[in-house]
N, C-alpha and C positions, 0 to 999 in steps of 0.2 A: 431532631438533630440530624443535620445533613451528613451523609457518609462522604469521606474524603476520596479524592481521586485515587490515592494509593490503595485504599481498601477496595474500591470498585475494581481497580486493575487486578489486584490479587485474586479476587473472587472470579472475575472473568477469565483470567489465565488458568485457574484451577478447572473451570468448566471446559475451557478449550483443550486442556491436557487430557481430559477424559473422553474426548471424541473418539469413537471406535475406528480402527484401521480401515474398514470397508467404506465408511463415510468419507474419510480422508482421501482414499483412492478415487472414489466417484467424484468428489469435488475437484480434485486435481485435473481429471479428465474433462469435466464440465467447464472448468476455468479456462482450459486451453481453447475449447471451442467458442465459448461465449466471449472471451477476451479478444479473440480475433474479430468476431462480429462487432464488438463495441468499437474497436480501433477502425474498422472499415466504415462504420456508420459515422464516426467522428471525422473521417477524411483526414487522417493524420499520417505522418511518416515516422516520427521519433516517439517511441513508447518506452517509458521508464517503468521498471518493475523492481523486484528485490529477490534475493535468494532467501529461502526460508531458514529460520533459526528456531531451535527448540520445537515447540508444538504448533508453529505457524502453518497455515495452509501451504501445501507444496506448489510453488510457482514455476518449477523447472519445466513442466510440460507447456505452460503458458509461454515462457521465454522461447522454447524451441518452436512452438507453433507460430509465434509472431515472426521469428527469424525466417522460418520456412515460407511464410507469406510475404516476405521481403519488407517487413518493417525494420527499422533500425532499433535494436534493443539496447537500452541503456540501464546501467546499474548505478546505485548511489555510492558515493565516496564520502565518508563522514569527516567533518571538521570538529572544532570544539563544540560543546553543547550550545544550542541556541543559534548556531551559525548555519546558513543554508547549505544544503548538500551540493556537491558537485556531481554531475553524472558523466559517465564514460561509456562509450560504445563497447559492447561485449557480446560475444557469441560463444556458444558451447565449445569447450576445448581451449579457449584462450586463457591466458595466465590470470590467476587470482592471487592476491597477496593478503597477508594479515593486516587489517586496518588498525587505527589507534584504539578502537573500541572492541577489538577482538573479533570483528566480523571479516568475512572473506570479501574482498573488494577487487575491482579491476585494477590492473597494473597502471602506473602513471604513464606508461608508454602508449596506452590506448587513448584515442582522441576523445576530447570532451564533446558533449552534445547537450542540447536543451530540449527537454521533453515537450511534446505537443499534448500528450496524455500521460498521466501518472497513476500507476497502481500503487496504493499506499498500505503499508502494514499497520496493524493496530492491536490494542489489547481489548478495548471495549468501544461500543458505538451506540448512538441513538438514531432514530429515524429522521432527525433534523440534519444529520450529517456530522454532528460533533463526535469527536473520537477522543479516546484516551490512548496515548502512545506509551512509550516506555520511560518518559520523564526527561529526555534530553532536549526536547523542543526542536529537533532537526526538521521534522516535516512541517510544523507550523511556520517556521522561518522560511522554509523552501517554498511552500505554497504561497505565502505572502509575497515573496520576491517574484515568483513566476507570474502571479496574477497581475502584478504591476507592469511587467514587460512582455510576457509571452503567455497570455491566459489560455488554458486548456483544461479539460475535465480532470478532476481528481477522483479516483475510484478506490474506496476501501475494499480490502479483501479480508473476509472473516467468516467464521462459522456462525450459524444463527444463535448458538448459545452465548455468544459474546455481546449480543444486544442487551442493552439496559434501557430502562424507561427514559432517563434523562441524564446526560452528561453535564456536570456542573461546569459550564463554559466560563472562560476568562477572556479578557479583552484581546489577547494575542492569539487565541484559538482560531484556526482556519477550518471552516466546515467543508466536508466532502460534498461532491455533486451527486455521487451514487455510492452505494455499498453493494457488493456482490457476495452472496452467501451460497451455500449448497442448495438452498431452497428458492432463492429469488434474487432479482436485481431491484434494489430499492432506489427509487428516484427521490432523493432527499428534498428536492424543491416542493414535492407534493405535501410534505409535512408543514412547510411554511404557508401553503395555500389554505390550510384549514383554519 
């Protein structure tokens, strides 16, 4: 019997919540350094990330480091479920408002941007790059739209405990190019080469 995405999500989120504070801090620092390296190697200018919610890895140092190194940092603005996200330019200290899903989002006064590279949140992932999100379909719709008009790498950010053997993918699911954890940068294309 196959385990449902909701059950896999619940189990992965419980494991993520149990990650110790010292591992969280070390990963936040590593993410800032490695994220800038990744953006430089990709030769991009506009980099989308996200502000952490709940027990997600802390991306605030990543956003600050990208801004310091003169990348345009973008944050997502949610629409209805299944509709692609809009991204707005944002820097530390700029206004955030409560979005429709209860998330802090950039003000509508800030300019929109299109990411050349997108750091993606997730609940669970496999080495092929498939992810389980939070059920709204925002990032699958977003990555599909970006890949049609403005392709660039999509990189999941997760703790290693969120890895599962296989995500039960569906037709609309968009695989990630890489996943970065506190232990490694996983090149998801290598899983397809096997």
